[in-house]
PDBQT receptor file of N, H, CA, C and O in Angstrom, charges set to zero:
ATOM      1  N   MET A   1     -29.828 -44.563  -5.487  1.00  0.00    +0.000 N 
ATOM      2  CA  MET A   1     -29.783 -44.049  -4.128  1.00  0.00    +0.000 C 
ATOM      3  C   MET A   1     -28.339 -43.903  -3.647  1.00  0.00    +0.000 C 
ATOM      4  O   MET A   1     -28.014 -42.966  -2.918  1.00  0.00    +0.000 OA
ATOM      5  N   ASN A   2     -27.487 -44.824  -4.053  1.00  0.00    +0.000 N 
ATOM      6  H   ASN A   2     -27.751 -45.585  -4.645  1.00  0.00    +0.000 HD
ATOM      7  CA  ASN A   2     -26.095 -44.754  -3.629  1.00  0.00    +0.000 C 
ATOM      8  C   ASN A   2     -25.382 -43.546  -4.222  1.00  0.00    +0.000 C 
ATOM      9  O   ASN A   2     -24.418 -43.042  -3.645  1.00  0.00    +0.000 OA
ATOM     10  N   ALA A   3     -25.854 -43.081  -5.375  1.00  0.00    +0.000 N 
ATOM     11  H   ALA A   3     -26.637 -43.490  -5.844  1.00  0.00    +0.000 HD
ATOM     12  CA  ALA A   3     -25.226 -41.913  -5.997  1.00  0.00    +0.000 C 
ATOM     13  C   ALA A   3     -25.473 -40.651  -5.175  1.00  0.00    +0.000 C 
ATOM     14  O   ALA A   3     -24.659 -39.728  -5.197  1.00  0.00    +0.000 OA
ATOM     15  N   LEU A   4     -26.586 -40.607  -4.454  1.00  0.00    +0.000 N 
ATOM     16  H   LEU A   4     -27.247 -41.357  -4.437  1.00  0.00    +0.000 HD
ATOM     17  CA  LEU A   4     -26.880 -39.435  -3.628  1.00  0.00    +0.000 C 
ATOM     18  C   LEU A   4     -25.886 -39.290  -2.477  1.00  0.00    +0.000 C 
ATOM     19  O   LEU A   4     -25.578 -38.173  -2.061  1.00  0.00    +0.000 OA
ATOM     20  N   TYR A   5     -25.392 -40.393  -1.971  1.00  0.00    +0.000 N 
ATOM     21  H   TYR A   5     -25.642 -41.300  -2.310  1.00  0.00    +0.000 HD
ATOM     22  CA  TYR A   5     -24.441 -40.334  -0.864  1.00  0.00    +0.000 C 
ATOM     23  C   TYR A   5     -23.139 -39.659  -1.279  1.00  0.00    +0.000 C 
ATOM     24  O   TYR A   5     -22.404 -39.153  -0.431  1.00  0.00    +0.000 OA
ATOM     25  N   MET A   6     -22.857 -39.651  -2.554  1.00  0.00    +0.000 N 
ATOM     26  H   MET A   6     -23.454 -40.062  -3.243  1.00  0.00    +0.000 HD
ATOM     27  CA  MET A   6     -21.639 -39.002  -3.030  1.00  0.00    +0.000 C 
ATOM     28  C   MET A   6     -21.921 -37.615  -3.602  1.00  0.00    +0.000 C 
ATOM     29  O   MET A   6     -21.129 -36.696  -3.391  1.00  0.00    +0.000 OA
ATOM     30  N   THR A   7     -23.021 -37.445  -4.313  1.00  0.00    +0.000 N 
ATOM     31  H   THR A   7     -23.664 -38.192  -4.484  1.00  0.00    +0.000 HD
ATOM     32  CA  THR A   7     -23.274 -36.172  -4.984  1.00  0.00    +0.000 C 
ATOM     33  C   THR A   7     -23.746 -35.068  -4.036  1.00  0.00    +0.000 C 
ATOM     34  O   THR A   7     -23.414 -33.902  -4.248  1.00  0.00    +0.000 OA
ATOM     35  N   VAL A   8     -24.500 -35.400  -3.014  1.00  0.00    +0.000 N 
ATOM     36  H   VAL A   8     -24.770 -36.348  -2.842  1.00  0.00    +0.000 HD
ATOM     37  CA  VAL A   8     -24.970 -34.379  -2.073  1.00  0.00    +0.000 C 
ATOM     38  C   VAL A   8     -23.797 -33.758  -1.310  1.00  0.00    +0.000 C 
ATOM     39  O   VAL A   8     -23.732 -32.530  -1.242  1.00  0.00    +0.000 OA
ATOM     40  N   PRO A   9     -22.873 -34.520  -0.737  1.00  0.00    +0.000 N 
ATOM     41  CA  PRO A   9     -21.730 -33.875  -0.072  1.00  0.00    +0.000 C 
ATOM     42  C   PRO A   9     -20.855 -33.060  -1.042  1.00  0.00    +0.000 C 
ATOM     43  O   PRO A   9     -20.326 -32.014  -0.664  1.00  0.00    +0.000 OA
ATOM     44  N   ILE A  10     -20.703 -33.525  -2.267  1.00  0.00    +0.000 N 
ATOM     45  H   ILE A  10     -21.132 -34.374  -2.574  1.00  0.00    +0.000 HD
ATOM     46  CA  ILE A  10     -19.920 -32.764  -3.236  1.00  0.00    +0.000 C 
ATOM     47  C   ILE A  10     -20.619 -31.442  -3.553  1.00  0.00    +0.000 C 
ATOM     48  O   ILE A  10     -19.966 -30.402  -3.641  1.00  0.00    +0.000 OA
ATOM     49  N   ALA A  11     -21.945 -31.477  -3.725  1.00  0.00    +0.000 N 
ATOM     50  H   ALA A  11     -22.475 -32.322  -3.654  1.00  0.00    +0.000 HD
ATOM     51  CA  ALA A  11     -22.697 -30.254  -4.000  1.00  0.00    +0.000 C 
ATOM     52  C   ALA A  11     -22.627 -29.285  -2.826  1.00  0.00    +0.000 C 
ATOM     53  O   ALA A  11     -22.487 -28.078  -3.025  1.00  0.00    +0.000 OA
ATOM     54  N   LEU A  12     -22.724 -29.804  -1.605  1.00  0.00    +0.000 N 
ATOM     55  H   LEU A  12     -22.838 -30.784  -1.443  1.00  0.00    +0.000 HD
ATOM     56  CA  LEU A  12     -22.612 -28.945  -0.428  1.00  0.00    +0.000 C 
ATOM     57  C   LEU A  12     -21.214 -28.345  -0.309  1.00  0.00    +0.000 C 
ATOM     58  O   LEU A  12     -21.070 -27.175   0.047  1.00  0.00    +0.000 OA
ATOM     59  N   PHE A  13     -20.197 -29.126  -0.599  1.00  0.00    +0.000 N 
ATOM     60  H   PHE A  13     -20.314 -30.076  -0.888  1.00  0.00    +0.000 HD
ATOM     61  CA  PHE A  13     -18.823 -28.626  -0.569  1.00  0.00    +0.000 C 
ATOM     62  C   PHE A  13     -18.631 -27.490  -1.575  1.00  0.00    +0.000 C 
ATOM     63  O   PHE A  13     -18.013 -26.476  -1.252  1.00  0.00    +0.000 OA
ATOM     64  N   ILE A  14     -19.150 -27.652  -2.776  1.00  0.00    +0.000 N 
ATOM     65  H   ILE A  14     -19.652 -28.476  -3.039  1.00  0.00    +0.000 HD
ATOM     66  CA  ILE A  14     -19.039 -26.608  -3.805  1.00  0.00    +0.000 C 
ATOM     67  C   ILE A  14     -19.817 -25.363  -3.390  1.00  0.00    +0.000 C 
ATOM     68  O   ILE A  14     -19.339 -24.244  -3.578  1.00  0.00    +0.000 OA
ATOM     69  N   ALA A  15     -21.011 -25.546  -2.827  1.00  0.00    +0.000 N 
ATOM     70  H   ALA A  15     -21.399 -26.455  -2.674  1.00  0.00    +0.000 HD
ATOM     71  CA  ALA A  15     -21.836 -24.409  -2.406  1.00  0.00    +0.000 C 
ATOM     72  C   ALA A  15     -21.162 -23.625  -1.279  1.00  0.00    +0.000 C 
ATOM     73  O   ALA A  15     -21.076 -22.399  -1.345  1.00  0.00    +0.000 OA
ATOM     74  N   PHE A  16     -20.682 -24.325  -0.245  1.00  0.00    +0.000 N 
ATOM     75  H   PHE A  16     -20.752 -25.321  -0.191  1.00  0.00    +0.000 HD
ATOM     76  CA  PHE A  16     -20.017 -23.638   0.856  1.00  0.00    +0.000 C 
ATOM     77  C   PHE A  16     -18.696 -23.014   0.414  1.00  0.00    +0.000 C 
ATOM     78  O   PHE A  16     -18.336 -21.929   0.870  1.00  0.00    +0.000 OA
ATOM     79  N   GLY A  17     -17.978 -23.693  -0.468  1.00  0.00    +0.000 N 
ATOM     80  H   GLY A  17     -18.270 -24.575  -0.839  1.00  0.00    +0.000 HD
ATOM     81  CA  GLY A  17     -16.734 -23.133  -0.996  1.00  0.00    +0.000 C 
ATOM     82  C   GLY A  17     -16.983 -21.848  -1.764  1.00  0.00    +0.000 C 
ATOM     83  O   GLY A  17     -16.242 -20.877  -1.610  1.00  0.00    +0.000 OA
ATOM     84  N   SER A  18     -18.009 -21.835  -2.582  1.00  0.00    +0.000 N 
ATOM     85  H   SER A  18     -18.611 -22.624  -2.708  1.00  0.00    +0.000 HD
ATOM     86  CA  SER A  18     -18.355 -20.629  -3.338  1.00  0.00    +0.000 C 
ATOM     87  C   SER A  18     -18.768 -19.503  -2.403  1.00  0.00    +0.000 C 
ATOM     88  O   SER A  18     -18.416 -18.345  -2.628  1.00  0.00    +0.000 OA
ATOM     89  N   PHE A  19     -19.505 -19.835  -1.364  1.00  0.00    +0.000 N 
ATOM     90  H   PHE A  19     -19.790 -20.776  -1.181  1.00  0.00    +0.000 HD
ATOM     91  CA  PHE A  19     -19.934 -18.824  -0.395  1.00  0.00    +0.000 C 
ATOM     92  C   PHE A  19     -18.735 -18.224   0.331  1.00  0.00    +0.000 C 
ATOM     93  O   PHE A  19     -18.672 -17.008   0.515  1.00  0.00    +0.000 OA
ATOM     94  N   PHE A  20     -17.794 -19.050   0.742  1.00  0.00    +0.000 N 
ATOM     95  H   PHE A  20     -17.845 -20.038   0.593  1.00  0.00    +0.000 HD
ATOM     96  CA  PHE A  20     -16.619 -18.534   1.441  1.00  0.00    +0.000 C 
ATOM     97  C   PHE A  20     -15.714 -17.723   0.522  1.00  0.00    +0.000 C 
ATOM     98  O   PHE A  20     -15.105 -16.749   0.965  1.00  0.00    +0.000 OA
ATOM     99  N   ILE A  21     -15.617 -18.099  -0.729  1.00  0.00    +0.000 N 
ATOM    100  H   ILE A  21     -16.111 -18.890  -1.089  1.00  0.00    +0.000 HD
ATOM    101  CA  ILE A  21     -14.849 -17.297  -1.685  1.00  0.00    +0.000 C 
ATOM    102  C   ILE A  21     -15.527 -15.943  -1.896  1.00  0.00    +0.000 C 
ATOM    103  O   ILE A  21     -14.846 -14.922  -1.995  1.00  0.00    +0.000 OA
ATOM    104  N   PHE A  22     -16.847 -15.924  -1.964  1.00  0.00    +0.000 N 
ATOM    105  H   PHE A  22     -17.401 -16.753  -1.883  1.00  0.00    +0.000 HD
ATOM    106  CA  PHE A  22     -17.567 -14.651  -2.068  1.00  0.00    +0.000 C 
ATOM    107  C   PHE A  22     -17.320 -13.787  -0.847  1.00  0.00    +0.000 C 
ATOM    108  O   PHE A  22     -17.047 -12.594  -0.983  1.00  0.00    +0.000 OA
ATOM    109  N   LEU A  23     -17.411 -14.369   0.355  1.00  0.00    +0.000 N 
ATOM    110  H   LEU A  23     -17.633 -15.338   0.466  1.00  0.00    +0.000 HD
ATOM    111  CA  LEU A  23     -17.159 -13.585   1.568  1.00  0.00    +0.000 C 
ATOM    112  C   LEU A  23     -15.749 -13.027   1.589  1.00  0.00    +0.000 C 
ATOM    113  O   LEU A  23     -15.545 -11.873   1.964  1.00  0.00    +0.000 OA
ATOM    114  N   TRP A  24     -14.779 -13.827   1.193  1.00  0.00    +0.000 N 
ATOM    115  H   TRP A  24     -14.945 -14.765   0.889  1.00  0.00    +0.000 HD
ATOM    116  CA  TRP A  24     -13.391 -13.357   1.150  1.00  0.00    +0.000 C 
ATOM    117  C   TRP A  24     -13.238 -12.186   0.191  1.00  0.00    +0.000 C 
ATOM    118  O   TRP A  24     -12.587 -11.194   0.521  1.00  0.00    +0.000 OA
ATOM    119  N   SER A  25     -13.832 -12.293  -0.993  1.00  0.00    +0.000 N 
ATOM    120  H   SER A  25     -14.360 -13.099  -1.261  1.00  0.00    +0.000 HD
ATOM    121  CA  SER A  25     -13.698 -11.216  -1.968  1.00  0.00    +0.000 C 
ATOM    122  C   SER A  25     -14.430  -9.963  -1.512  1.00  0.00    +0.000 C 
ATOM    123  O   SER A  25     -13.973  -8.852  -1.780  1.00  0.00    +0.000 OA
ATOM    124  N   TYR A  26     -15.546 -10.120  -0.836  1.00  0.00    +0.000 N 
ATOM    125  H   TYR A  26     -15.917 -11.023  -0.619  1.00  0.00    +0.000 HD
ATOM    126  CA  TYR A  26     -16.283  -8.959  -0.335  1.00  0.00    +0.000 C 
ATOM    127  C   TYR A  26     -15.495  -8.249   0.761  1.00  0.00    +0.000 C 
ATOM    128  O   TYR A  26     -15.433  -7.020   0.786  1.00  0.00    +0.000 OA
ATOM    129  N   ARG A  27     -14.903  -9.008   1.654  1.00  0.00    +0.000 N 
ATOM    130  H   ARG A  27     -14.954 -10.007   1.634  1.00  0.00    +0.000 HD
ATOM    131  CA  ARG A  27     -14.129  -8.415   2.754  1.00  0.00    +0.000 C 
ATOM    132  C   ARG A  27     -12.829  -7.797   2.278  1.00  0.00    +0.000 C 
ATOM    133  O   ARG A  27     -12.315  -6.880   2.919  1.00  0.00    +0.000 OA
ATOM    134  N   SER A  28     -12.288  -8.274   1.175  1.00  0.00    +0.000 N 
ATOM    135  H   SER A  28     -12.705  -9.020   0.654  1.00  0.00    +0.000 HD
ATOM    136  CA  SER A  28     -11.026  -7.710   0.680  1.00  0.00    +0.000 C 
ATOM    137  C   SER A  28     -11.251  -6.494  -0.207  1.00  0.00    +0.000 C 
ATOM    138  O   SER A  28     -10.287  -5.914  -0.706  1.00  0.00    +0.000 OA
ATOM    139  N   GLY A  29     -12.511  -6.094  -0.416  1.00  0.00    +0.000 N 
ATOM    140  H   GLY A  29     -13.294  -6.566  -0.011  1.00  0.00    +0.000 HD
ATOM    141  CA  GLY A  29     -12.799  -4.857  -1.125  1.00  0.00    +0.000 C 
ATOM    142  C   GLY A  29     -12.952  -4.987  -2.625  1.00  0.00    +0.000 C 
ATOM    143  O   GLY A  29     -12.788  -3.998  -3.339  1.00  0.00    +0.000 OA
ATOM    144  N   GLN A  30     -13.255  -6.152  -3.121  1.00  0.00    +0.000 N 
ATOM    145  H   GLN A  30     -13.389  -6.956  -2.541  1.00  0.00    +0.000 HD
ATOM    146  CA  GLN A  30     -13.390  -6.340  -4.560  1.00  0.00    +0.000 C 
ATOM    147  C   GLN A  30     -14.624  -5.649  -5.123  1.00  0.00    +0.000 C 
ATOM    148  O   GLN A  30     -14.660  -5.351  -6.317  1.00  0.00    +0.000 OA
ATOM    149  N   TYR A  31     -15.630  -5.388  -4.308  1.00  0.00    +0.000 N 
ATOM    150  H   TYR A  31     -15.601  -5.630  -3.338  1.00  0.00    +0.000 HD
ATOM    151  CA  TYR A  31     -16.886  -4.836  -4.792  1.00  0.00    +0.000 C 
ATOM    152  C   TYR A  31     -17.103  -3.389  -4.363  1.00  0.00    +0.000 C 
ATOM    153  O   TYR A  31     -18.231  -2.900  -4.416  1.00  0.00    +0.000 OA
ATOM    154  N   GLU A  32     -16.045  -2.688  -3.937  1.00  0.00    +0.000 N 
ATOM    155  H   GLU A  32     -15.128  -3.084  -3.894  1.00  0.00    +0.000 HD
ATOM    156  CA  GLU A  32     -16.210  -1.320  -3.464  1.00  0.00    +0.000 C 
ATOM    157  C   GLU A  32     -16.542  -0.354  -4.587  1.00  0.00    +0.000 C 
ATOM    158  O   GLU A  32     -17.430   0.484  -4.431  1.00  0.00    +0.000 OA
ATOM    159  N   ASP A  33     -15.850  -0.449  -5.717  1.00  0.00    +0.000 N 
ATOM    160  H   ASP A  33     -15.128  -1.129  -5.844  1.00  0.00    +0.000 HD
ATOM    161  CA  ASP A  33     -16.066   0.493  -6.806  1.00  0.00    +0.000 C 
ATOM    162  C   ASP A  33     -16.427  -0.280  -8.062  1.00  0.00    +0.000 C 
ATOM    163  O   ASP A  33     -15.551  -0.660  -8.839  1.00  0.00    +0.000 OA
ATOM    164  N   ILE A  34     -17.703  -0.508  -8.257  1.00  0.00    +0.000 N 
ATOM    165  H   ILE A  34     -18.415  -0.199  -7.626  1.00  0.00    +0.000 HD
ATOM    166  CA  ILE A  34     -18.153  -1.273  -9.412  1.00  0.00    +0.000 C 
ATOM    167  C   ILE A  34     -18.234  -0.388 -10.651  1.00  0.00    +0.000 C 
ATOM    168  O   ILE A  34     -17.976  -0.860 -11.758  1.00  0.00    +0.000 OA
ATOM    169  N   GLU A  35     -18.584   0.881 -10.487  1.00  0.00    +0.000 N 
ATOM    170  H   GLU A  35     -18.793   1.265  -9.588  1.00  0.00    +0.000 HD
ATOM    171  CA  GLU A  35     -18.781   1.784 -11.616  1.00  0.00    +0.000 C 
ATOM    172  C   GLU A  35     -17.467   2.329 -12.181  1.00  0.00    +0.000 C 
ATOM    173  O   GLU A  35     -17.413   2.674 -13.361  1.00  0.00    +0.000 OA
ATOM    174  N   GLY A  36     -16.432   2.414 -11.390  1.00  0.00    +0.000 N 
ATOM    175  H   GLY A  36     -16.476   2.134 -10.431  1.00  0.00    +0.000 HD
ATOM    176  CA  GLY A  36     -15.187   3.057 -11.811  1.00  0.00    +0.000 C 
ATOM    177  C   GLY A  36     -14.486   2.458 -13.013  1.00  0.00    +0.000 C 
ATOM    178  O   GLY A  36     -14.103   3.209 -13.910  1.00  0.00    +0.000 OA
ATOM    179  N   PRO A  37     -14.295   1.144 -13.086  1.00  0.00    +0.000 N 
ATOM    180  CA  PRO A  37     -13.534   0.575 -14.203  1.00  0.00    +0.000 C 
ATOM    181  C   PRO A  37     -14.141   0.832 -15.573  1.00  0.00    +0.000 C 
ATOM    182  O   PRO A  37     -13.402   0.981 -16.546  1.00  0.00    +0.000 OA
ATOM    183  N   LYS A  38     -15.447   0.886 -15.678  1.00  0.00    +0.000 N 
ATOM    184  H   LYS A  38     -16.048   0.765 -14.888  1.00  0.00    +0.000 HD
ATOM    185  CA  LYS A  38     -16.035   1.085 -17.003  1.00  0.00    +0.000 C 
ATOM    186  C   LYS A  38     -15.813   2.511 -17.503  1.00  0.00    +0.000 C 
ATOM    187  O   LYS A  38     -15.827   2.742 -18.712  1.00  0.00    +0.000 OA
ATOM    188  N   TYR A  39     -15.610   3.469 -16.603  1.00  0.00    +0.000 N 
ATOM    189  H   TYR A  39     -15.599   3.282 -15.621  1.00  0.00    +0.000 HD
ATOM    190  CA  TYR A  39     -15.288   4.829 -17.035  1.00  0.00    +0.000 C 
ATOM    191  C   TYR A  39     -13.786   5.021 -17.179  1.00  0.00    +0.000 C 
ATOM    192  O   TYR A  39     -13.340   5.798 -18.023  1.00  0.00    +0.000 OA
ATOM    193  N   ARG A  40     -13.011   4.332 -16.376  1.00  0.00    +0.000 N 
ATOM    194  H   ARG A  40     -13.373   3.701 -15.691  1.00  0.00    +0.000 HD
ATOM    195  CA  ARG A  40     -11.563   4.475 -16.400  1.00  0.00    +0.000 C 
ATOM    196  C   ARG A  40     -10.959   3.960 -17.695  1.00  0.00    +0.000 C 
ATOM    197  O   ARG A  40      -9.921   4.454 -18.135  1.00  0.00    +0.000 OA
ATOM    198  N   MET A  41     -11.599   2.970 -18.311  1.00  0.00    +0.000 N 
ATOM    199  H   MET A  41     -12.443   2.569 -17.954  1.00  0.00    +0.000 HD
ATOM    200  CA  MET A  41     -11.040   2.414 -19.542  1.00  0.00    +0.000 C 
ATOM    201  C   MET A  41     -11.193   3.376 -20.721  1.00  0.00    +0.000 C 
ATOM    202  O   MET A  41     -10.546   3.189 -21.751  1.00  0.00    +0.000 OA
ATOM    203  N   LEU A  42     -12.039   4.400 -20.588  1.00  0.00    +0.000 N 
ATOM    204  H   LEU A  42     -12.565   4.552 -19.751  1.00  0.00    +0.000 HD
ATOM    205  CA  LEU A  42     -12.242   5.346 -21.676  1.00  0.00    +0.000 C 
ATOM    206  C   LEU A  42     -11.151   6.413 -21.740  1.00  0.00    +0.000 C 
ATOM    207  O   LEU A  42     -10.996   7.070 -22.769  1.00  0.00    +0.000 OA
ATOM    208  N   PHE A  43     -10.409   6.593 -20.680  1.00  0.00    +0.000 N 
ATOM    209  H   PHE A  43     -10.535   6.059 -19.844  1.00  0.00    +0.000 HD
ATOM    210  CA  PHE A  43      -9.401   7.636 -20.627  1.00  0.00    +0.000 C 
ATOM    211  C   PHE A  43      -8.009   7.031 -20.650  1.00  0.00    +0.000 C 
ATOM    212  O   PHE A  43      -7.758   6.001 -20.025  1.00  0.00    +0.000 OA
ATOM    213  N   ASP A  44      -7.103   7.683 -21.380  1.00  0.00    +0.000 N 
ATOM    214  H   ASP A  44      -7.307   8.520 -21.887  1.00  0.00    +0.000 HD
ATOM    215  CA  ASP A  44      -5.710   7.250 -21.424  1.00  0.00    +0.000 C 
ATOM    216  C   ASP A  44      -4.952   7.877 -20.270  1.00  0.00    +0.000 C 
ATOM    217  O   ASP A  44      -4.987   9.094 -20.084  1.00  0.00    +0.000 OA
ATOM    218  N   ASP A  45      -4.274   7.055 -19.502  1.00  0.00    +0.000 N 
ATOM    219  H   ASP A  45      -4.246   6.067 -19.653  1.00  0.00    +0.000 HD
ATOM    220  CA  ASP A  45      -3.480   7.574 -18.403  1.00  0.00    +0.000 C 
ATOM    221  C   ASP A  45      -2.125   8.079 -18.890  1.00  0.00    +0.000 C 
ATOM    222  O   ASP A  45      -1.599   9.058 -18.359  1.00  0.00    +0.000 OA
ATOM    223  N   GLU A  46      -1.573   7.433 -19.870  1.00  0.00    +0.000 N 
ATOM    224  H   GLU A  46      -2.000   6.638 -20.301  1.00  0.00    +0.000 HD
ATOM    225  CA  GLU A  46      -0.261   7.799 -20.369  1.00  0.00    +0.000 C 
ATOM    226  C   GLU A  46      -0.407   8.708 -21.580  1.00  0.00    +0.000 C 
ATOM    227  O   GLU A  46      -1.212   8.455 -22.476  1.00  0.00    +0.000 OA
ATOM    228  N   GLU A  47       0.391   9.775 -21.585  1.00  0.00    +0.000 N 
ATOM    229  H   GLU A  47       1.045   9.981 -20.857  1.00  0.00    +0.000 HD
ATOM    230  CA  GLU A  47       0.387  10.665 -22.734  1.00  0.00    +0.000 C 
ATOM    231  C   GLU A  47       1.416  10.170 -23.734  1.00  0.00    +0.000 C 
ATOM    232  O   GLU A  47       2.500   9.725 -23.355  1.00  0.00    +0.000 OA
ATOM    233  N   GLU A  48       1.076  10.248 -25.002  1.00  0.00    +0.000 N 
ATOM    234  H   GLU A  48       0.196  10.609 -25.310  1.00  0.00    +0.000 HD
ATOM    235  CA  GLU A  48       2.010   9.821 -26.033  1.00  0.00    +0.000 C 
ATOM    236  C   GLU A  48       3.044  10.908 -26.249  1.00  0.00    +0.000 C 
ATOM    237  O   GLU A  48       2.708  12.086 -26.370  1.00  0.00    +0.000 OA
ATOM    238  N   LYS A  49       4.300  10.505 -26.297  1.00  0.00    +0.000 N 
ATOM    239  H   LYS A  49       4.573   9.548 -26.199  1.00  0.00    +0.000 HD
ATOM    240  CA  LYS A  49       5.389  11.448 -26.529  1.00  0.00    +0.000 C 
ATOM    241  C   LYS A  49       5.601  11.583 -28.026  1.00  0.00    +0.000 C 
ATOM    242  O   LYS A  49       5.673  10.582 -28.738  1.00  0.00    +0.000 OA
ATOM    243  N   PRO A  50       5.701  12.818 -28.509  1.00  0.00    +0.000 N 
ATOM    244  CA  PRO A  50       5.953  12.979 -29.948  1.00  0.00    +0.000 C 
ATOM    245  C   PRO A  50       7.368  12.555 -30.305  1.00  0.00    +0.000 C 
ATOM    246  O   PRO A  50       8.299  12.724 -29.518  1.00  0.00    +0.000 OA
ATOM    247  N   ASN A  51       7.512  12.011 -31.485  1.00  0.00    +0.000 N 
ATOM    248  H   ASN A  51       6.756  11.875 -32.125  1.00  0.00    +0.000 HD
ATOM    249  CA  ASN A  51       8.847  11.585 -31.955  1.00  0.00    +0.000 C 
ATOM    250  C   ASN A  51       9.690  12.811 -32.267  1.00  0.00    +0.000 C 
ATOM    251  O   ASN A  51       9.220  13.758 -32.898  1.00  0.00    +0.000 OA
ATOM    252  N   GLU A  52      10.922  12.785 -31.825  1.00  0.00    +0.000 N 
ATOM    253  H   GLU A  52      11.304  12.016 -31.313  1.00  0.00    +0.000 HD
ATOM    254  CA  GLU A  52      11.850  13.865 -32.156  1.00  0.00    +0.000 C 
ATOM    255  C   GLU A  52      12.388  13.638 -33.557  1.00  0.00    +0.000 C 
ATOM    256  O   GLU A  52      12.575  12.497 -33.979  1.00  0.00    +0.000 OA
ATOM    257  N   GLU A  53      12.635  14.716 -34.274  1.00  0.00    +0.000 N 
ATOM    258  H   GLU A  53      12.483  15.643 -33.931  1.00  0.00    +0.000 HD
ATOM    259  CA  GLU A  53      13.125  14.595 -35.637  1.00  0.00    +0.000 C 
ATOM    260  C   GLU A  53      14.532  14.021 -35.624  1.00  0.00    +0.000 C 
ATOM    261  O   GLU A  53      15.381  14.420 -34.827  1.00  0.00    +0.000 OA
ATOM    262  N   GLY A  54      14.753  13.091 -36.510  1.00  0.00    +0.000 N 
ATOM    263  H   GLY A  54      14.063  12.767 -37.158  1.00  0.00    +0.000 HD
ATOM    264  CA  GLY A  54      16.088  12.500 -36.631  1.00  0.00    +0.000 C 
ATOM    265  C   GLY A  54      16.314  11.312 -35.728  1.00  0.00    +0.000 C 
ATOM    266  O   GLY A  54      17.336  10.639 -35.859  1.00  0.00    +0.000 OA
ATOM    267  N   LYS A  55      15.416  11.029 -34.831  1.00  0.00    +0.000 N 
ATOM    268  H   LYS A  55      14.586  11.575 -34.725  1.00  0.00    +0.000 HD
ATOM    269  CA  LYS A  55      15.585   9.892 -33.927  1.00  0.00    +0.000 C 
ATOM    270  C   LYS A  55      14.474   8.883 -34.174  1.00  0.00    +0.000 C 
ATOM    271  O   LYS A  55      13.310   9.246 -34.341  1.00  0.00    +0.000 OA
ATOM    272  N   GLU A  56      14.846   7.635 -34.194  1.00  0.00    +0.000 N 
ATOM    273  H   GLU A  56      15.792   7.339 -34.059  1.00  0.00    +0.000 HD
ATOM    274  CA  GLU A  56      13.872   6.563 -34.361  1.00  0.00    +0.000 C 
ATOM    275  C   GLU A  56      13.757   5.803 -33.058  1.00  0.00    +0.000 C 
ATOM    276  O   GLU A  56      14.672   5.811 -32.235  1.00  0.00    +0.000 OA
ATOM    277  N   LYS A  57      12.650   5.161 -32.883  1.00  0.00    +0.000 N 
ATOM    278  H   LYS A  57      11.907   5.154 -33.551  1.00  0.00    +0.000 HD
ATOM    279  CA  LYS A  57      12.448   4.362 -31.665  1.00  0.00    +0.000 C 
ATOM    280  C   LYS A  57      13.270   3.117 -31.684  1.00  0.00    +0.000 C 
ATOM    281  O   LYS A  57      13.221   2.330 -30.739  1.00  0.00    +0.000 OA
TER     282      LYS A  57
């Protein structure tokens, strides 16, 4: 029974902390574009420059 006096407040602290972190991330726009990153990783943003003859990197 004495263990409940310590574990229940710790569990509530973790639950409320997780909820507030979720609210913060939602308000800061972390979930606005969920579909975009999975398509963006398929395309290269930078074009590769061809090597000039006679010059090494």
